[in-house]
C-alpha positions, -999 to +999 in steps of 0.1 A: +356+030-141+347+053-112+319+067-133+305+032-139+306+024-102+288+057-093+261+051-119+256+015-107+254+027-070+227+053-080+207+026-098+209+002-069+198+030-044+169+039-067+158+003-069+160-002-032+140+031-025+112+019-048+107-014-029+075-012-009+082-043+012+077-036+049+052-026+075+028+003+066+005+021+091-022+046+084-059+050+080-088+057+057-117+080+060-150+072+042-162+102+022-188+119+044-176+099+074-167+114+108-138+092+118-106+076+105-104+038+103-069+024+112-050+004+087-019-019+090-003-035+060+025-060+058+037-056+022+060-078+001+072-066-033+087-088-059+092-068-091+058-055-101+039-080-079+026-070-045+016-095-019+012-096+019-017-088+042-037-059+056-064-050+080-073-027+109-045-041+132-020-070+136-046-094+150-070-089+120-052-094+087-065-104+053-045-115+023-037-090-005-052-100-038-044-087-073-015-066-061+003-047-088+029-018-090+033+003-121+057+032-118+044+051-088+009+035-088+000+007-064-032-013-067-045-042-046-076-057-031-087-072+002-118-092+009-132-092+044-164-112+048-190-094+027-168-064+019-143-060-009-117-032-006-100-019-038-070+003-031-056+027-058-026+044-043+002+066-054+037+065-039+047+098-023+084+098-015+100+066-002+077+061+028+043+074+018+013+060+000-019+080-006-050+076-027-084+062-031-103+032-017-135+017-031-155-004-006-182-027-020-206-051-005-237-068-020-260-039-009-236-009-005-208+010-021-186+037-006-154+056-014-126+067+010-093+085+011-063+065+023-030+076+038-002+051+047+033+056+060+061+030+061+073+022+096+111+024+099+128-007+113+148+000+144 
């Protein structure tokens, strides 16, 4: 019985650790660029589905589209006016997401590196 409870507690802790819901702060840097662009995401995870919003700050947020989570890979998109942002991130520990960003507009395409950290609730 004690062993069953211990296994159950480990599984619950692992499931909670994998939940990406919360506030994430970080930046991206366009390949060849000279500065970081701030990023703020308010993520909501339900199973393998990721929703929420993101943008450069709290005042400028855009809805997350096509958000999916498969094992430690997180993919989602944002559309801001003429630009589409496609994120392909990998979870690093409980509170880190890092990876690639593809930015596309009608006349331009760029790539960037992204780094996000979950903000701890006080």
